[in-house]
PyMOL commands that place a pseudoatom at each C-alpha (Angstrom):
pseudoatom trace, name=CA, resn=MET, resi=1, chain=A, elem=C, hetatm=0, pos=[130.634, 86.514, 81.547]
pseudoatom trace, name=CA, resn=ALA, resi=2, chain=A, elem=C, hetatm=0, pos=[127.445, 86.023, 79.529]
pseudoatom trace, name=CA, resn=PRO, resi=3, chain=A, elem=C, hetatm=0, pos=[125.756, 89.401, 78.970]
pseudoatom trace, name=CA, resn=GLU, resi=4, chain=A, elem=C, hetatm=0, pos=[123.168, 87.934, 76.609]
pseudoatom trace, name=CA, resn=VAL, resi=5, chain=A, elem=C, hetatm=0, pos=[121.916, 85.656, 79.408]
pseudoatom trace, name=CA, resn=TYR, resi=6, chain=A, elem=C, hetatm=0, pos=[121.392, 88.643, 81.715]
pseudoatom trace, name=CA, resn=PHE, resi=7, chain=A, elem=C, hetatm=0, pos=[119.725, 90.611, 78.917]
pseudoatom trace, name=CA, resn=ASN, resi=8, chain=A, elem=C, hetatm=0, pos=[117.337, 87.755, 78.150]
pseudoatom trace, name=CA, resn=MET, resi=9, chain=A, elem=C, hetatm=0, pos=[116.455, 87.288, 81.841]
pseudoatom trace, name=CA, resn=SER, resi=10, chain=A, elem=C, hetatm=0, pos=[115.823, 90.950, 82.586]
pseudoatom trace, name=CA, resn=PRO, resi=11, chain=A, elem=C, hetatm=0, pos=[112.219, 92.233, 82.539]
pseudoatom trace, name=CA, resn=PHE, resi=12, chain=A, elem=C, hetatm=0, pos=[113.719, 95.650, 81.797]
pseudoatom trace, name=CA, resn=SER, resi=13, chain=A, elem=C, hetatm=0, pos=[114.783, 94.323, 78.376]
pseudoatom trace, name=CA, resn=PHE, resi=14, chain=A, elem=C, hetatm=0, pos=[111.175, 93.548, 77.504]
pseudoatom trace, name=CA, resn=ALA, resi=15, chain=A, elem=C, hetatm=0, pos=[109.366, 96.486, 79.112]
pseudoatom trace, name=CA, resn=ASN, resi=16, chain=A, elem=C, hetatm=0, pos=[107.851, 97.379, 75.743]
pseudoatom trace, name=CA, resn=GLN, resi=17, chain=A, elem=C, hetatm=0, pos=[106.004, 94.031, 75.756]
pseudoatom trace, name=CA, resn=ILE, resi=18, chain=A, elem=C, hetatm=0, pos=[104.432, 94.384, 79.213]
pseudoatom trace, name=CA, resn=LYS, resi=19, chain=A, elem=C, hetatm=0, pos=[100.797, 95.130, 78.434]
pseudoatom trace, name=CA, resn=THR, resi=20, chain=A, elem=C, hetatm=0, pos=[99.054, 93.781, 81.542]
pseudoatom trace, name=CA, resn=PRO, resi=21, chain=A, elem=C, hetatm=0, pos=[98.509, 96.482, 84.185]
pseudoatom trace, name=CA, resn=LEU, resi=22, chain=A, elem=C, hetatm=0, pos=[101.232, 96.170, 86.817]
pseudoatom trace, name=CA, resn=LEU, resi=23, chain=A, elem=C, hetatm=0, pos=[101.336, 97.360, 90.430]
pseudoatom trace, name=CA, resn=MET, resi=24, chain=A, elem=C, hetatm=0, pos=[104.846, 97.610, 91.855]
pseudoatom trace, name=CA, resn=ILE, resi=25, chain=A, elem=C, hetatm=0, pos=[105.284, 98.115, 95.606]
pseudoatom trace, name=CA, resn=HIS, resi=26, chain=A, elem=C, hetatm=0, pos=[108.779, 98.425, 97.003]
pseudoatom trace, name=CA, resn=GLY, resi=27, chain=A, elem=C, hetatm=0, pos=[110.385, 99.226, 100.330]
pseudoatom trace, name=CA, resn=GLU, resi=28, chain=A, elem=C, hetatm=0, pos=[112.285, 102.514, 100.073]
pseudoatom trace, name=CA, resn=ALA, resi=29, chain=A, elem=C, hetatm=0, pos=[115.184, 101.142, 102.147]
pseudoatom trace, name=CA, resn=ASP, resi=30, chain=A, elem=C, hetatm=0, pos=[115.338, 97.662, 100.574]
pseudoatom trace, name=CA, resn=ASN, resi=31, chain=A, elem=C, hetatm=0, pos=[118.873, 96.409, 101.114]
pseudoatom trace, name=CA, resn=ASN, resi=32, chain=A, elem=C, hetatm=0, pos=[118.473, 93.096, 99.293]
pseudoatom trace, name=CA, resn=PRO, resi=33, chain=A, elem=C, hetatm=0, pos=[121.236, 93.147, 96.635]
pseudoatom trace, name=CA, resn=GLY, resi=34, chain=A, elem=C, hetatm=0, pos=[118.906, 91.614, 94.060]
pseudoatom trace, name=CA, resn=THR, resi=35, chain=A, elem=C, hetatm=0, pos=[116.087, 94.105, 94.493]
pseudoatom trace, name=CA, resn=PHE, resi=36, chain=A, elem=C, hetatm=0, pos=[117.383, 97.627, 94.991]
pseudoatom trace, name=CA, resn=PRO, resi=37, chain=A, elem=C, hetatm=0, pos=[114.607, 100.264, 94.682]
pseudoatom trace, name=CA, resn=ILE, resi=38, chain=A, elem=C, hetatm=0, pos=[116.340, 101.882, 91.691]
pseudoatom trace, name=CA, resn=GLN, resi=39, chain=A, elem=C, hetatm=0, pos=[115.632, 98.737, 89.669]
pseudoatom trace, name=CA, resn=SER, resi=40, chain=A, elem=C, hetatm=0, pos=[111.895, 99.097, 90.254]
pseudoatom trace, name=CA, resn=GLU, resi=41, chain=A, elem=C, hetatm=0, pos=[112.038, 102.795, 89.417]
pseudoatom trace, name=CA, resn=ARG, resi=42, chain=A, elem=C, hetatm=0, pos=[113.795, 102.047, 86.140]
pseudoatom trace, name=CA, resn=LEU, resi=43, chain=A, elem=C, hetatm=0, pos=[111.327, 99.314, 85.201]
pseudoatom trace, name=CA, resn=TYR, resi=44, chain=A, elem=C, hetatm=0, pos=[108.431, 101.629, 86.055]
pseudoatom trace, name=CA, resn=ASN, resi=45, chain=A, elem=C, hetatm=0, pos=[109.863, 104.360, 83.813]
pseudoatom trace, name=CA, resn=ALA, resi=46, chain=A, elem=C, hetatm=0, pos=[110.507, 101.915, 80.982]
pseudoatom trace, name=CA, resn=ILE, resi=47, chain=A, elem=C, hetatm=0, pos=[106.963, 100.505, 81.073]
pseudoatom trace, name=CA, resn=LYS, resi=48, chain=A, elem=C, hetatm=0, pos=[105.408, 103.965, 81.406]
pseudoatom trace, name=CA, resn=GLY, resi=49, chain=A, elem=C, hetatm=0, pos=[107.619, 105.268, 78.603]
pseudoatom trace, name=CA, resn=HIS, resi=50, chain=A, elem=C, hetatm=0, pos=[106.289, 102.548, 76.296]
pseudoatom trace, name=CA, resn=GLY, resi=51, chain=A, elem=C, hetatm=0, pos=[102.684, 103.427, 77.132]
pseudoatom trace, name=CA, resn=GLY, resi=52, chain=A, elem=C, hetatm=0, pos=[102.055, 100.622, 79.612]
pseudoatom trace, name=CA, resn=THR, resi=53, chain=A, elem=C, hetatm=0, pos=[99.796, 100.817, 82.630]
pseudoatom trace, name=CA, resn=VAL, resi=54, chain=A, elem=C, hetatm=0, pos=[101.913, 100.727, 85.779]
pseudoatom trace, name=CA, resn=ARG, resi=55, chain=A, elem=C, hetatm=0, pos=[101.860, 102.167, 89.292]
pseudoatom trace, name=CA, resn=PHE, resi=56, chain=A, elem=C, hetatm=0, pos=[104.967, 102.342, 91.469]
pseudoatom trace, name=CA, resn=VAL, resi=57, chain=A, elem=C, hetatm=0, pos=[104.622, 102.805, 95.226]
pseudoatom trace, name=CA, resn=GLN, resi=58, chain=A, elem=C, hetatm=0, pos=[107.563, 103.157, 97.616]
pseudoatom trace, name=CA, resn=LEU, resi=59, chain=A, elem=C, hetatm=0, pos=[106.946, 102.425, 101.272]
pseudoatom trace, name=CA, resn=PRO, resi=60, chain=A, elem=C, hetatm=0, pos=[109.050, 104.738, 103.478]
pseudoatom trace, name=CA, resn=PHE, resi=61, chain=A, elem=C, hetatm=0, pos=[111.574, 103.263, 105.899]
pseudoatom trace, name=CA, resn=GLU, resi=62, chain=A, elem=C, hetatm=0, pos=[110.824, 99.684, 104.780]
pseudoatom trace, name=CA, resn=SER, resi=63, chain=A, elem=C, hetatm=0, pos=[113.360, 97.103, 103.713]
pseudoatom trace, name=CA, resn=HIS, resi=64, chain=A, elem=C, hetatm=0, pos=[112.655, 93.876, 101.800]
pseudoatom trace, name=CA, resn=GLY, resi=65, chain=A, elem=C, hetatm=0, pos=[109.868, 92.865, 104.179]
pseudoatom trace, name=CA, resn=TYR, resi=66, chain=A, elem=C, hetatm=0, pos=[107.297, 95.341, 105.443]
pseudoatom trace, name=CA, resn=ALA, resi=67, chain=A, elem=C, hetatm=0, pos=[106.857, 95.816, 109.200]
pseudoatom trace, name=CA, resn=ALA, resi=68, chain=A, elem=C, hetatm=0, pos=[105.199, 99.168, 109.930]
pseudoatom trace, name=CA, resn=LYS, resi=69, chain=A, elem=C, hetatm=0, pos=[101.450, 98.927, 110.441]
pseudoatom trace, name=CA, resn=GLU, resi=70, chain=A, elem=C, hetatm=0, pos=[100.857, 102.067, 108.372]
pseudoatom trace, name=CA, resn=ASN, resi=71, chain=A, elem=C, hetatm=0, pos=[102.825, 100.691, 105.419]
pseudoatom trace, name=CA, resn=ILE, resi=72, chain=A, elem=C, hetatm=0, pos=[101.118, 97.312, 105.563]
pseudoatom trace, name=CA, resn=LEU, resi=73, chain=A, elem=C, hetatm=0, pos=[97.732, 99.027, 105.546]
pseudoatom trace, name=CA, resn=HIS, resi=74, chain=A, elem=C, hetatm=0, pos=[98.860, 101.271, 102.681]
pseudoatom trace, name=CA, resn=MET, resi=75, chain=A, elem=C, hetatm=0, pos=[100.031, 98.227, 100.711]
pseudoatom trace, name=CA, resn=LEU, resi=76, chain=A, elem=C, hetatm=0, pos=[96.690, 96.466, 101.261]
pseudoatom trace, name=CA, resn=TRP, resi=77, chain=A, elem=C, hetatm=0, pos=[94.799, 99.607, 100.212]
pseudoatom trace, name=CA, resn=GLU, resi=78, chain=A, elem=C, hetatm=0, pos=[96.893, 99.910, 97.023]
pseudoatom trace, name=CA, resn=GLN, resi=79, chain=A, elem=C, hetatm=0, pos=[96.287, 96.244, 96.196]
pseudoatom trace, name=CA, resn=ASN, resi=80, chain=A, elem=C, hetatm=0, pos=[92.551, 96.565, 96.831]
pseudoatom trace, name=CA, resn=GLN, resi=81, chain=A, elem=C, hetatm=0, pos=[92.275, 99.656, 94.608]
pseudoatom trace, name=CA, resn=TRP, resi=82, chain=A, elem=C, hetatm=0, pos=[94.307, 97.990, 91.864]
pseudoatom trace, name=CA, resn=LEU, resi=83, chain=A, elem=C, hetatm=0, pos=[92.325, 94.737, 91.925]
pseudoatom trace, name=CA, resn=ASN, resi=84, chain=A, elem=C, hetatm=0, pos=[89.018, 96.598, 91.895]
pseudoatom trace, name=CA, resn=LYS, resi=85, chain=A, elem=C, hetatm=0, pos=[90.066, 98.702, 88.927]
pseudoatom trace, name=CA, resn=TYR, resi=86, chain=A, elem=C, hetatm=0, pos=[91.865, 96.120, 86.776]
pseudoatom trace, name=CA, resn=VAL, resi=87, chain=A, elem=C, hetatm=0, pos=[90.185, 92.848, 87.779]
pseudoatom trace, name=CA, resn=LYS, resi=88, chain=A, elem=C, hetatm=0, pos=[86.815, 93.178, 89.501]
pseudoatom trace, name=CA, resn=TYR, resi=89, chain=A, elem=C, hetatm=0, pos=[85.537, 96.133, 87.471]
pseudoatom trace, name=CA, resn=ALA, resi=90, chain=A, elem=C, hetatm=0, pos=[87.860, 95.767, 84.477]
pseudoatom trace, name=CA, resn=ASN, resi=91, chain=A, elem=C, hetatm=0, pos=[85.022, 95.634, 81.929]
pseudoatom trace, name=CA, resn=THR, resi=92, chain=A, elem=C, hetatm=0, pos=[82.679, 98.146, 83.531]
pseudoatom trace, name=CA, resn=PRO, resi=93, chain=A, elem=C, hetatm=0, pos=[82.895, 101.859, 84.248]
pseudoatom trace, name=CA, resn=TYR, resi=94, chain=A, elem=C, hetatm=0, pos=[84.778, 102.154, 87.536]
pseudoatom trace, name=CA, resn=VAL, resi=95, chain=A, elem=C, hetatm=0, pos=[83.912, 104.841, 90.020]
pseudoatom trace, name=CA, resn=LYS, resi=96, chain=A, elem=C, hetatm=0, pos=[86.520, 105.535, 92.705]
for i in range(1, 96): cmd.bond("trace and resi %d" % i, "trace and resi %d" % (i + 1))
show_as sticks, trace
zoom trace
C-alpha cells in the first residue's frame, strides 16, 4: 500500500530522536491488535539502544485495560516514582 506513510507514522522509526524520559507500562496479555506488547518491547529496546532514558513495565495477566488491584497499585507507584525523578526533582539531587 503506502509503506512510507507507515514509516513516517511509527515512533519506532524515530526512536533515536526521543530524548524526553519515557515510562512505558503495558499489559502482558494485551490483545488489542494495535498495541501488542512486542511493539512496546521493540520501542523500548530502540530507545535504550540509542541512549535514551526509558523504563518498560509489563503488568502480568492484564489486557488493554488494567483490572487487578495489585497491578493498578503497581502502575500508580511506577508513575509516582517516575514523576518524582523526572519532573518534581528533575533539577535537584534525587534520593530514592
